[in-house]
SEMI-592266 format. One record per residue: residue in one letter; x, y, z of N, C-alpha, C in turn. Coordinates in steps of 0.001 Angstrom, whole numbers, padded with zeros to 6 digits, always signed. Layout:
REM residues N
aXYZXYZXYZ
...
REM end
This chain:
REM residues 438
m-000330-032412+072409-000367-030655+072707+001338-030062+072813
r+001098-029395+071965+002724-028632+072309+002542-027254+072498
p+003520-026577+073060+003345-025195+073272+003465-024399+072232
s+002942-023178+072137+003078-022283+070862+004102-021377+071185
r+004559-020532+069934+005539-020131+070146+005020-018550+071251
t+004097-017998+071580+003690-017547+072589+003724-017725+073703
l+003483-018823+074200+003842-019458+075443+005462-019355+076070
l+006225-019850+074645+007598-020019+074748+008105-018518+075197
y+007525-017503+074629+007988-016382+074598+007318-016037+076314
i+006292-016154+076626+006052-015966+078091+006952-016727+078960
l+007140-017737+078799+007992-018899+079632+009740-018043+079866
l+009803-017675+078446+011523-016810+078361+011107-015756+079338
a+010371-014942+079055+010230-013552+080092+010023-013926+081430
v+009626-015034+081954+009488-015294+083249+010901-016116+083827
f+011745-016574+082883+013063-017034+083173+013979-015822+083375
l+013662-014995+082322+014651-013743+082636+014244-012949+083757
s+013063-012672+083972+012711-012007+085273+013077-012440+086466
a+013260-014095+086851+013799-014633+087340+015393-014579+087884
i+016142-013992+086788+017753-013614+087002+017668-012136+087602
v+016364-011355+087184+016476-009920+087837+016044-010451+089497
v+015205-010968+089666+014815-011212+090900+015862-011704+092000
a+016833-012480+091558+017915-013214+091913+019051-011945+092519
l+019119-011064+091616+019662-009784+092077+019118-008655+092916
f+017554-008630+093001+016754-007989+093501+015790-008643+094370
p+016120-009302+095521+015581-010338+096230+013838-009728+096748
q+013818-008193+096961+012616-007715+097456+011251-007943+096554
y+011696-008320+095195+010571-008894+094268+010223-009771+094107
t+010704-011019+094963+010769-012431+095082+009014-012493+094988
q+008374-012159+096160+006968-012191+095937+006132-011898+094828
i+006304-010972+094322+005834-010654+092777+005895-011375+091741
w+007634-011735+091676+007570-012512+090696+007127-014217+090884
v+007153-014560+092087+006260-015988+092528+004457-015848+092004
l+004269-014626+092553+002691-014352+091872+002423-014535+090431
g+003576-013745+089809+003543-013790+088318+003619-015113+087723
a+004516-015634+088403+004853-017231+087941+003450-017801+088108
a+003026-017833+089055+001762-018515+089415+000552-018526+088515
v+000404-017173+087968-000473-016580+087266-000159-017520+085945
v+001069-017478+085475+001300-017908+084308+000927-019352+083872
v+001480-020103+085380+001152-021563+085399-000317-021798+085273
c-001362-021208+086035-002717-021267+085985-003585-021004+084933
v-002554-019919+084265-003494-019736+082942-003110-020706+081596
g-001621-020953+081690-001403-022057+081064-002096-023404+081212
l-002183-023622+082373-002775-025133+082670-004400-024925+082434
a-005057-024024+082374-006271-023660+082109-006490-023544+080631
d-005484-023050+079609-005795-023067+078627-005632-024509+077935
f-004613-025276+078471-004252-026626+078025-005405-027368+078174
l-006040-027175+079227-007493-028222+079336-008221-027812+078551
m-008563-026288+078229-009568-025710+077095-009300-026446+075767
g-008018-026660+075444-007720-026677+074310-007997-028076+073765
f-008557-029077+075006-009247-030347+074377-010643-030161+074139
r-011198-029134+074104-012645-028695+073704-012525-029328+072485
r-014135-029857+072520-014533-030200+070851-014589-029215+069996
v-013711-029589+068827-013849-028420+067568-014029-029452+066631
a-015324-029482+065880-015776-030088+064678-015484-029344+063566
l-014351-030324+062369-013615-029916+061635-014133-030971+060425
a-014347-030324+059227-014969-031305+057973-013834-031123+057235
f-012995-031847+056501-011744-031818+055576-012050-032583+054438
e-011759-031719+052996-012079-032281+051770-010601-032105+051011
r-010305-033460+050013-009483-032619+048903-009974-032857+047822
e-009450-032157+046683-009730-032296+045492-008400-032280+044860
y-007783-033576+044828-007136-034161+044017-006972-035203+042832
p-005985-034999+041653-006296-035710+040637-005466-037291+041305
t-006178-038200+040504-005433-039711+041022-003998-039843+040189
r-004102-039111+038986-002509-039056+038406-001721-037858+038039
y-000650-038218+038043+000466-036747+037922+001653-037306+037038
p+001869-036712+036502+003145-036665+035646+004193-036412+036342
l+005231-037136+035939+006431-037276+037207+007062-035697+036778
g+007777-035029+037797+008204-033859+037688+007445-032734+037269
s+006474-032591+037232+005633-031715+036608+004767-030853+037692
r+004659-029487+038139+004089-029176+038988+002475-029327+039001
t+001766-029495+039809+000385-029973+039650-000633-029227+040771
e-001129-028364+040432-002309-027678+041509-003278-028743+042068
v-003250-028236+043509-004312-029145+044516-004965-028267+045130
t-006054-028657+045618-007022-028227+046163-007593-028725+047580
s-007361-027947+048675-008240-028548+049682-008930-027447+050520
r-009790-028275+051321-011021-027098+051753-011195-028081+053476
i-011362-026885+054601-011362-027128+055792-012803-026357+056020
a-013714-027368+056533-015092-026130+057095-014716-026406+058789
n-015190-025272+059348-015201-025390+060754-016709-025512+061245
r-017163-026446+061640-018774-026843+062061-018852-026441+063598
s-018100-025706+064108-017800-025577+066052-018748-024234+065868
r-019481-023729+066806-019831-022377+066964-018710-021441+067128
a-017710-021889+067989-016327-020623+068007-015541-020388+066797
a-014813-019409+066573-013862-019619+065512-012470-020183+066221
v-011630-020884+065123-010425-021467+065391-009383-021145+064793
t-008042-020755+065067-007126-020797+064462-006346-022340+064056
l-006265-022423+062841-005579-023660+062598-004027-023474+061611
r-003421-024820+061689-002074-024829+061073-002141-026201+060212
y-002281-026447+059003-002477-027205+058293-001127-027530+056926
y-001023-028914+057181-000192-029583+056263-000707-031066+055887
d-000560-031266+054626-001394-032313+053757-000180-033638+054066
g-000591-034728+054159+000086-035977+054436+000909-036223+052898
i+001572-035737+052271+002538-036062+051016+003597-036651+051582
p+004103-037359+050304+005211-038343+050506+006310-037263+050556
s+007624-037597+051532+008883-036630+051704+009213-036421+050553
h+009406-037242+049482+010013-036964+048006+009306-035777+047474
c+008337-035310+047827+007205-034678+046896+007450-033312+047333
l+007886-032280+046223+008003-030857+046733+006991-030339+046555
h+006772-029291+047154+005272-028579+047478+005777-027125+047766
e+004634-026285+047178+004511-024837+047620+003123-024426+047849
g+003384-024146+049363+002258-023591+050146+002286-024093+051227
f+002775-025147+051661+002199-025770+052950+003742-025497+053864
p+003326-025059+055109+001920-025162+056095+001233-024132+055660
y-000282-024089+055666-000882-022932+055887-001263-022648+057646
t-001515-021347+057815-001805-021064+059278-003102-020273+058412
q-004586-020331+059430-005582-019724+058810-006741-019708+059731
k-007175-018640+060019-008418-018347+061207-009743-018697+060426
i-010426-019425+061062-011837-019866+060292-012868-019504+061220
g-013869-018730+060667-014862-018692+061778-015986-019956+061793
g-016902-019388+063114-017713-020874+063265-018895-020649+062091
g-019575-021976+062612-020784-021976+062101-021056-022291+060649
g-019745-023144+060241-019695-023611+059133-019015-023122+058186
e-018149-022079+058409-017480-021216+057509-016129-022157+057102
f-015782-022078+056056-014770-022860+055708-013530-021891+054793
a-012272-022801+054720-011141-021951+054164-010391-023158+053096
s-010323-022374+051621-009435-022903+050851-008168-022946+050489
f-007388-024242+050302-005813-024163+050419-005493-024613+048914
t-004899-023908+048090-004255-024516+046880-002852-024403+047098
s-002278-025632+046544-000812-025890+046544-000324-026679+045352
l+000924-026263+045179+001347-027048+043939+002360-028014+044216
l+002131-029308+043910+002857-030583+044332+003697-031010+042971
t+005222-031391+043205+005655-031982+042120+006545-032979+042715
f+006011-034346+041884+006318-035515+042225+007727-036102+041764
q+008841-036514+042553+010057-036705+041777+010050-038396+041576
r+008976-039019+042144+009354-040618+042112+008042-040935+040941
r+008306-042116+040190+006918-042498+039500+006723-043683+040422
g+005371-044458+040081+005028-045508+040936+003358-045101+041504
d+003223-046018+042318+002069-045889+043203+002343-045137+044754
h+001505-043985+044760+001944-043324+046363+000757-043138+047045
v+000676-042971+048176-000047-042845+049184+000128-041361+049780
i-001258-040446+049962-001340-039101+050359-002170-039686+052072
a-001307-039364+053004-001822-039995+053794-002834-038764+054533
p-003181-039292+055740-004450-038254+056434-003737-036875+056742
a-004373-035711+056605-003783-034379+056726-003442-034326+057983
h-002198-033467+058451-001793-032896+059675-002099-031545+059878
i-003119-031799+061031-003709-030233+061429-003374-029809+063029
e-003004-028731+063203-002854-027970+064717-004003-027062+065008
v-004696-027416+065878-005709-026673+066430-005315-025744+067468
l-005338-024100+067716-004644-023381+068415-005779-023282+069356
s-005342-023398+070714-005987-023343+072097-006817-021829+072092
p-007886-021752+072738-008375-020476+072999-007876-019352+073311
l-006686-019384+074396-005878-017912+074563-004407-018579+073791
g-004582-019194+072922-003091-019107+072259-001929-019736+072436
l-001944-020746+073884-000776-020843+074193-000381-022263+074116
w-001114-023440+073289-000896-024595+073050-001855-024980+071288
w-000938-025838+070839-001466-026606+069721-001775-027884+070131
r-002937-028076+069350-003599-029552+069821-003217-030047+068382
y-002682-031465+068202-002342-032075+066742-003476-033139+066677
r-003930-033225+065349-005086-033931+064743-004795-034362+063482
r-005536-035492+062870-005229-036145+061618-006534-035961+060848
l-006682-035297+059833-007857-035426+059449-008132-036393+057797
g-009054-036858+057411-009134-036982+055957-008690-038422+055883
d-008892-039188+054642-008632-040239+054635-007327-040390+053871
e-006750-041853+053960-005870-042094+052509-006225-041986+051267
l-005338-041108+050319-005345-041228+048983-004597-041880+048387
k-005254-042755+047617-003992-043455+046515-003782-042714+045172
l-002769-042734+044854-002635-042063+043788-001409-042531+042855
q-001161-042191+041473-000480-042792+040532+000419-041515+039864
v+001443-041951+039855+002576-040824+039012+003182-041623+037936
y+002973-040591+036496+003105-041652+035749+004772-040916+035267
p+005145-041330+034082+006272-040736+033296+005783-039519+032697
n+006379-038421+032295+006300-037153+032145+006025-037549+030594
y+005150-037984+030014+004894-037961+028752+004524-037018+027321
e+004288-035894+027900+003966-034861+027187+005213-034652+026400
p+006617-034212+026353+007419-034346+025291+007219-035686+024463
a+007435-036587+024776+006688-037900+023846+006017-037396+022964
l+004864-037305+023678+003681-036709+022648+003811-035814+021667
k+004778-034748+021752+005114-033761+021210+005741-034116+019920
y+006754-035234+020132+007595-035416+019145+006955-036530+018434
g+005847-037398+019161+005099-038322+018335+004441-037839+017357
l+003820-036475+017703+002752-035864+016886+003754-035268+015437
l+004849-034876+015679+005663-034488+015018+006094-035513+013960
a+006488-036683+014328+006773-037810+013824+005833-038394+012657
t+004553-038735+013300+003450-039145+012398+003013-038021+011595
s+003236-036866+011658+002493-035843+010535+003739-035211+009542
d+005010-036113+009092+005845-036055+008220+006741-034754+008544
r+006712-034326+009740+007895-033336+010216+008777-033784+010889
l+009509-034841+010794+010185-035585+011774+011506-034288+011684
e+011891-033938+010914+013178-033141+010767+012769-032028+011789
q+011724-031579+012203+011729-030369+013272+012080-031000+014652
m+012228-032299+014741+012575-032763+015966+014086-033433+015790
g+014714-033842+014776+015763-034438+014824+015695-035354+014303
i+014791-036117+013756+014453-037405+013627+014393-037493+011938
v+015238-038065+011328+014889-038333+009941+014338-039738+009469
k+013311-039061+008535+012650-040100+007923+013120-040872+006595
k+013198-041987+006434+014234-042596+005492+013223-043632+004594
r+013705-043338+003250+012946-044156+002215+013653-045365+002108
f+013267-046320+001715+013885-047814+001426+013466-048394+000421
k+014385-048993-000403+014212-049602-001696+013252-050866-001545
g+012467-051139-002581+011800-052989-002780+011141-053015-001492
l+010786-051928-000889+009721-052485+000199+008302-052571-000208
s+007840-053413+000440+006189-053237+000105+005438-052698+000438
k+004566-052106-000427+003588-050752-000058+002105-051090-000273
e+001326-050106+000570+000050-050102+001075-000550-048822+000309
f-001653-049106-000177-002494-047688-000781-002440-046680+000619
h-002168-045474+000316-002761-044486+001167-003881-043777+000886
q-003462-042854-000287-004936-041837-000707-004630-041697-002192
l-005721-041197-002867-006181-040225-003763-005489-039116-004173
r-004724-038666-004942-004256-036779-005100-004496-036532-006427
d-004344-035603-006761-003985-034963-008441-002875-035608-008859
y-002900-035875-009964-001557-035848-010840-000413-034671-010805
q+000586-035310-010489+001654-034177-010422+002941-034524-011267
d+003689-033524-012000+004648-034208-012875+005619-034829-012397
g+006050-036011-012843+007055-036571-012336+006169-038043-011970
d+005340-038371-011831+004399-039490-011151+004539-040522-012448
a+004360-042061-012025+004485-042778-012742+003256-043123-013511
i+003436-043709-014480+002047-043790-015315+001085-045048-014621
n+001908-045659-014110+001376-047146-013750+000495-046613-012391
q+000941-045513-011774+000434-044973-010836-001089-044610-010812
i-001642-044073-011954-002788-043278-012360-003697-044033-012221
d-005060-043737-011279-005948-044513-011204-007180-043916-012449
w-007281-044967-013321-008229-044427-014421-009369-044205-013912
k-010130-045330-013449-011556-045155-012739-011436-043675-012176
a-010742-043553-011228-011110-042123-010680-010678-040853-011473
t-009797-040910-012454-009702-040145-013494-011124-039644-014216
s-011621-040967-014935-012925-040903-015891-013916-040215-014686
r-014012-040245-013745-015466-039773-012928-015281-038305-012335
v-014109-037833-012307-013806-036147-011943-013218-035530-013278
n-012557-036182-014425-012256-035512-015764-010987-034980-015216
r-010011-035594-014627-008673-034936-014685-007807-036042-014071
l-006619-036358-014192-005835-037046-014061-005654-037129-012461
i-006060-038422-011574-005965-038770-010425-004800-039804-010247
t-003966-039459-009109-002757-040629-008747-003168-041449-007478
r-002886-042744-007474-002897-043389-006180-001457-043010-005563
e-001319-042908-004749-000342-042485-003469-000329-043889-002670
f+000900-044505-002311+001310-045581-001416+002179-045003-000261
q+002212-045773+000724+003285-045541+001874+003743-046945+002062
e+004572-047072+002954+005587-048124+003253+004250-049081+004026
e+004393-050208+004085+003375-051373+004694+003577-051204+006216
r+002855-051080+006639+002603-050785+008031+002274-052732+008978
d+001917-052222+010293+001539-053418+010855+002549-054167+011295
q+003812-053872+011482+004895-054621+012097+005096-055112+013328
n+005815-055845+013863+005795-056159+015344+007059-055534+016122
i+006731-054456+016850+007573-053803+017678+007671-054760+019448
f+008760-054991+020011+009041-055670+021056+009733-054866+022064
l+009290-054111+022897+010328-053019+023748+010589-053766+025167
v+012006-053806+025327+012211-054402+026876+012939-053454+027764
a+012349-053190+028738+013264-052124+029865+014237-053116+030621
d+015186-052893+030938+016159-053174+031807+015787-052387+033071
c+015546-053105+034401+014730-052645+035557+016094-053098+036430
s+017145-053588+036224+018145-054021+036956+018864-052870+037747
l+020221-053354+038520+020803-052659+038864+021532-051548+037986
r+021924-051830+036833+022264-051003+035783+021636-049923+035577
t+020233-049775+035866+019535-048553+035453+019296-047795+036883
k+019716-047948+037980+019445-047348+039265+020053-046109+039197
a+021250-045826+038849+021852-044822+038924+021203-043446+038575
v+021352-042304+039144+020875-041138+038704+021600-040111+037679
d+020914-039825+036551+021807-038949+035487+021088-037911+035437
l+021395-036879+035441+020419-035512+034758+019041-035550+035834
d+019689-035646+036964+018421-035506+038038+017270-036708+038067
l+017617-037558+036766+016507-038780+036905+017287-039963+037067
p+016574-041020+037356+017205-042313+037206+017601-042896+035772
i+018200-043425+035588+018059-043814+034423+017306-044531+033819
l+016884-045164+034880+015309-046002+034106+014369-045026+033616
d+014209-043822+034731+013244-043053+033770+013315-042216+032414
h+014917-042225+031996+015238-041808+030879+015064-042956+029697
l+015117-044513+030048+014761-045342+029204+013423-045193+029284
l+012121-045051+030124+011002-045337+029489+010543-043919+029199
n+011198-042797+029323+011115-041745+028127+010955-042236+026802
a+012330-042977+026122+012442-043344+025120+011320-044259+024603
m+011135-045175+025362+009894-046395+024913+008739-045646+024842
i+008748-044480+025783+006868-044226+025353+006979-043217+023800
l+008072-042600+023667+008260-042108+021993+007790-043106+021378
i+009081-044198+021176+008710-045201+020310+007471-046092+020477
s+006823-046018+021545+005241-046671+021628+004341-045935+020941
y+004369-044571+020902+003462-043371+020459+003797-043510+019028
m+005108-043235+018561+005264-043343+016974+004572-044863+016603
a+005078-045920+017095+004705-047463+016492+003130-047493+016832
i+002397-047101+017596+001232-047165+017806+000438-046028+016331
k+001230-044830+016254+000333-044163+015191+000818-044461+013657
q+001495-044982+013547+002089-045839+012362+001366-047441+012280
g+000619-047690+013122-000158-049079+013052+000814-049889+013378
d+001652-049968+013949+002809-051141+014239+001962-051545+015633
k+002603-052986+015982+002124-053625+016889+002898-053549+017755
i+003088-053327+019203+003994-053323+020208+003426-054230+021326
s+004797-054910+022091+004913-055726+023050+005677-054834+024147
i+005542-054999+025204+006493-054622+026130+006877-055689+027504
a+008205-055624+027743+008526-056248+028958+009564-056248+029675
n+009913-056513+030867+011184-056083+031539+011822-056978+031840
f+013216-056835+032338+013916-057724+032695+015133-057479+033916
g+015749-057903+034545+016803-057669+035872+015830-057433+036953
v+014832-058337+036989+013911-058581+038188+013609-059489+038851
p+013552-059705+040255+012952-061234+040549+011825-061748+040065
a+011841-063082+039780+010645-063453+039220+009109-063323+039349
e+009113-062977+040725+007779-062553+041027+007303-061086+040524
d+008453-060369+039890+008332-058945+039515+008106-058873+037618
v+008194-059984+037349+008484-059937+035740+007189-059648+035086
r+006955-058585+034283+005899-057760+033688+006286-058177+032174
y+004964-058208+031763+004764-058459+030000+003298-058052+029718
l+003293-057268+028438+002302-056555+027940+002077-057332+026806
p+001191-058169+026275+001203-058737+025216+000797-057830+024092
s+000860-058395+022950+001028-057356+021567-000471-056464+021565
l-000265-055092+021262-001447-054218+021212-001562-053176+020164
k-002198-052681+019387-002356-051758+018277-003714-050873+018594
g-003648-049668+018245-004948-049101+018093-005144-047690+018883
g-006128-047195+018694-005921-045573+019171-005918-045910+020869
s-006576-047129+021649-006493-047101+022919-005244-047793+023494
g-003964-048197+022516-002890-048646+023130-002225-047686+023867
m-002323-046476+023784-001073-045549+024493-001666-045413+026022
a-003059-045511+026132-003131-045376+027669-003034-047106+028129
k-002942-048357+027785-002657-049265+028134-000873-049225+027960
v-000498-049114+027484+001285-048577+027626+001680-048007+028938
l+000784-046759+029151+001400-045807+030298+000974-046487+031480
d-000352-047214+031569-000993-047941+032607+000021-049070+032918
h+000988-049729+031821+001925-050653+032213+003349-049920+032698
l+003485-048975+032204+004792-048461+032518+005172-047766+033633
y+003878-047090+034436+004054-046097+035039+005112-046731+036472
n+004594-047811+036614+005072-048314+038316+006659-049256+038108
y+007104-049205+036826+008434-049852+036610+009285-049341+037509
q+009881-050316+038237+011353-049767+039533+012492-050381+039036
s+013595-049743+039589+014745-050463+039561+015037-051291+040196
t+015599-052645+040405+015724-053553+041630+017188-053622+041797
d+017250-054403+042849+018882-054695+043096+019356-055943+042649
s+018553-056544+041698+018696-057630+040843+019927-057152+039878
y+020716-058469+038974+021246-057957+038165+020777-058888+036789
g+020405-058559+035891+019425-059023+034843+020606-060022+034005
e+020317-060967+033690+021261-061824+033020+020377-062135+031520
y+021208-061573+030354+020716-061796+029093+020663-063060+028668
s+020811-064361+029427+020398-065521+029092+018990-065880+029287
e+018888-065694+030492+017151-065631+031026+016356-064770+030369
l+017075-063246+029776+015991-062772+028838+015580-063155+027706
t+016772-063783+027085+016589-064520+025896+015525-065807+025929
k+015841-066555+026569+015087-067384+027101+013502-067133+027221
r+013056-066049+027925+011781-065793+028114+011042-065204+026889
l+011857-064350+026180+011592-063759+024861+011138-064999+024113
l+011925-065920+023991+011667-066895+022859+010418-067703+023509
s+010403-067575+024467+008950-068397+024964+007710-067851+024594
y+007842-066636+024272+006560-065743+024086+005950-066052+022770
p+004863-066166+022594+004175-066303+021108+004341-065451+020521
q+005155-064792+020067+005752-063452+019204+005953-064165+017707
k+005670-063127+016975+005867-063269+015202+007579-062972+015666
r+008025-062606+014115+009189-061998+014096+008880-060727+014266
s+009633-060307+015136+009515-058589+015673+011039-058042+015603
l+010930-056380+015706+012119-055641+016107+011823-055735+017645
v+013101-056401+018312+013072-056239+019872+013921-055154+020192
i+013858-054384+020783+014566-053121+021504+014669-053423+022602
i+016008-053585+023030+016264-053626+024431+017000-052426+025059
l+016381-051602+025947+016970-050488+026447+017744-050624+027857
t+019028-050139+027821+019626-050561+028619+020968-049672+029163
n+021586-049867+030214+022912-049432+030466+024071-050257+030165
l+024702-050449+029072+025838-051380+029393+026882-051221+030256
r+027547-052500+030919+028600-052220+032014+029455-052927+031848
t+030546-052981+032416+031544-053726+031935+031325-055354+032352
e+030379-055615+033392+030012-057061+033388+029136-057664+032316
d+028877-056867+031443+028024-057351+030143+028872-058084+029490
k+030088-057758+029548+031079-058712+028533+030799-060512+028736
y+030440-060736+029699+030390-062270+029985+028675-062292+029787
g+028279-063452+028436+027164-063863+028091+026215-062661+027481
c+026220-061665+027297+025770-060680+026620+025789-061095+025097
v+026718-061201+024454+027014-061078+023204+026332-062830+022842
e+026463-063794+022975+025913-064919+022950+024350-065030+022909
a+024124-064603+024176+022428-064528+024420+021794-063751+023378
l+022389-062489+022718+021427-061527+022054+021562-062423+020467
r+022824-063294+020458+022898-063741+019010+022167-065030+018688
l+021736-065740+020176+020518-066776+019890+019265-065959+019615
l+018879-064899+020161+017723-064070+020342+017526-063591+018633
s+018559-063254+018265+018738-062794+016622+018417-063748+015765
e+018488-065062+016074+018099-066151+014962+016422-066213+014816
k+015784-065647+015438+014175-065505+015487+013683-063943+015182
h+014420-063029+015855+014023-061615+016056+015039-061071+015287
m+014431-059869+014763+015773-058512+014596+015900-057932+015894
v+017029-057857+016412+017548-057382+017406+018094-055535+017673
l+017706-055090+018677+018493-053695+018927+018676-053537+020019
l+020089-053590+020731+020541-053575+021870+020823-051536+021916
a+019715-050774+023044+019907-049520+023029+020397-049053+024065
s+021732-048666+024194+022128-047980+025521+022332-046674+025815
v+022538-046374+026904+022670-044889+027131+024296-044733+027517
q+024839-043616+027298+026258-043055+027724+025901-041998+028781
e+026085-042498+030000+025901-042011+031013+026427-040324+031088
n+025887-039333+031267+026049-037938+031041+027608-037762+032545
s+027305-038255+033451+028282-037954+034557+029495-038975+034122
v+029444-040021+033454+030968-040317+032958+031788-039347+031701
s+030603-039147+031208+031137-037997+029764+031901-036458+030510
q+031373-036357+031445+031889-034954+032403+033051-035282+032706
i+033331-036655+033435+034860-036774+033917+035739-037067+032886
l+035317-037588+031851+036258-037694+030685+036708-036194+030218
s+036023-035131+030117+036059-034188+029297+036440-033087+030690
k+036856-033488+032044+037434-032400+032630+038898-032481+032814
p+039575-031747+033066+041023-031597+033218+041377-032377+034148
v+042395-033237+034366+043188-033722+035545+043812-032858+036262
e+043479-032719+037621+044430-031779+038203+044679-032417+039855
t+044236-033346+040096+044679-034129+041414+044373-035730+041141
t+045360-036201+042065+045108-037682+042230+043663-038113+042184
a+042833-037615+042748+041421-037981+042777+040797-038077+041408
d+041203-036670+040671+040558-036741+039483+041431-037556+038163
a+042653-038089+038920+043231-039174+038074+042767-040549+037782
h+042133-040773+039144+041515-042294+039615+040363-042251+038897
r+039334-041044+038934+038102-041033+038409+038316-040923+036883
y+039320-040724+036131+039380-040750+034461+039696-041923+034214
v+040870-042667+035138+041125-044393+034685+039938-044898+034868
g+039212-044895+036032+037993-045443+035924+037036-045449+035026
a+036649-044062+034655+035847-043707+033346+035940-043782+032048
t+037728-044294+031904+038334-044561+030429+037863-046192+030531
a+038291-046827+031292+038053-048149+031187+036718-048532+031086
y+035980-047884+031956+034230-048268+031703+033848-048061+030147
e+034321-046729+029810+034283-046519+028241+034542-047772+027190
q+035664-048078+027417+036686-048862+026637+035821-050330+026764
d+035360-050899+027652+034672-052466+028182+033661-051931+027283
a+032298-050944+027502+031357-050595+026603+031529-050734+025210
e+032410-050240+024762+032757-050192+023375+033252-051437+022931
e+033879-052021+023755+034150-053471+023417+032923-054447+022956
i+032148-054111+023812+030399-055002+023798+030106-054564+022549
v+030024-053231+022331+029445-052801+021317+029919-053371+019746
s+031360-053337+019964+032038-053716+018850+031992-055704+018590
d+031776-056298+019752+031530-057848+019304+029921-058378+019221
l+029307-057053+019631+027533-057285+019042+027738-057141+017678
m+028455-056109+016917+027904-055726+015924+028930-056823+014927
q+030040-057302+015362+030313-057981+014451+029473-059498+014340
q+028644-059854+015486+027864-060764+015139+026300-060481+014287
g+026395-059444+013787+025153-058883+012989+024062-058338+013799
i+024217-057794+015233+023464-057367+016023+023385-055734+015850
n+022407-055209+015799+022238-053866+015650+022688-053195+017233
v+023215-052183+017116+023634-051685+018492+023518-049845+018542
l+022775-049544+019445+023096-047863+019489+023388-047741+020943
r+024285-046992+020961+024659-046180+021952+024827-044537+021933
a+024348-044180+022627+023739-042411+022539+023905-041991+023768
p+024313-040587+023775+024319-039502+024843+022716-039705+025418
i+022983-039832+027248+021589-039816+027956+020482-038731+027178
e+021225-037318+027083+020339-036137+026572+019735-036435+025190
t+020224-037093+024241+019745-037487+023063+019078-038959+022770
f+019221-039595+023802+019063-041236+023581+017658-041218+022886
g+016431-040741+023158+015263-040907+022627+015450-040696+021207
i+015775-039740+020798+015729-038873+019637+016522-039881+018624
e+017678-040289+019179+018557-041139+018173+018003-042514+018291
l+017528-042816+019031+016753-044507+019036+015387-044219+018235
a+014924-043106+018171+013639-042988+017344+014341-042984+015694
n+015635-042412+015908+016133-042401+014417+016034-043826+013744
r+016723-044635+014782+017089-046124+014575+015909-047135+014398
y+015044-046634+014902+013605-047601+014969+012865-047105+013423
l+013085-045960+012855+012661-045469+011618+013301-046590+010537
d+014718-046308+011035+015630-047166+010179+015307-048583+009698
l+014745-049514+011307+015014-050563+010881+013344-051174+011019
r+012417-050591+011488+011210-051278+011264+010821-051787+009965
s+010973-050810+008784+010590-051563+007431+011309-052672+006956
s+012675-053047+007849+013161-054350+006988+012766-055607+008005
i+011775-055764+008794+011330-057076+009551+010513-057620+008461
a+011193-058938+008639+009956-059922+007802+008837-059916+008208
s+007741-059710+007397+005910-059583+007714+005988-061261+008290
REM end
């Protein structure tokens, strides 16, 4: 039980009146009588506050939420007691969850009347979360005390990466409108082709593409149209180490990497590729691996696999990653490692990826942190600015040195600003996928 604002105002009035009585002692008896009444009424209301109030609580919450997206949720409280009650309601959402609406204060009539509460929740962290029992405060009959209660059961829910932009980009990509999103589809010479569809003959079509059987059936020239051979192997690897724990553009770097992975996964599945997913830079017990999959249900499996990837305090060794990837029963694939290159990667990264490239085609895709770019673009005005500028410059030079060393070993490298990382990675993926040996 805790005092209500009404009781606090009454106590304040009693205190102020005590000051007046100190100046005018003739009113002491009146003040004592009034104070006694306040104490008696307050105590009686305190005891009445423990009366039994039968409340029923229900939630209508989805079990899956997109990260950073406002989602409407509804709760309902029914009063099964005879008397009306006034209550204050706040649901047991995690502390990092933004909300609009809580807390609610509502008077609910007796005899089964109910009140519905609609709120907007915005989850700012991916993974598994728990909605704890609701926090309920019931006002005593005279309105002097709030009695605290918990209602409802724990509700487990999952917060997924916000894949709506990825689906939007993927739909554009698979409908031959890549230029609308900044992705350029490229043609390759000498690639194997597979049959795509029949269509009417157009000027410029090769004679050997004409389907004479179809032509004879419809009595007009019909051409066979081909497309690049599908069914390639794509292996996506997410760096979940300390490298990706920092926050950039209001999201952990790992979340930017996962958004890019979802885009590539969606495009790959729509194009008929097989995809596998793994993580690195985590303790041995947290190693994750999603074997090769394809087809219409593949995207749901990808999202279920990725949603609770979290950065750790471990430092991922590329030598361990290479050893693990080579141990998987995987055909020659395009291995895309999504990471955030750092100074310490100068030691061991190049040699490990060179060994991996003997079996697979490797693409190391690293973000360029926006926070570093901002330091380099700002004018240097103070000593602190100078120190930050020197540090950022050294950081960039080390990253570029690693990129240069990798490229000298014939390893594909992409280092792109974090704002455009997904688009540039999609461009490079389209560039490389068709050159994988079947």
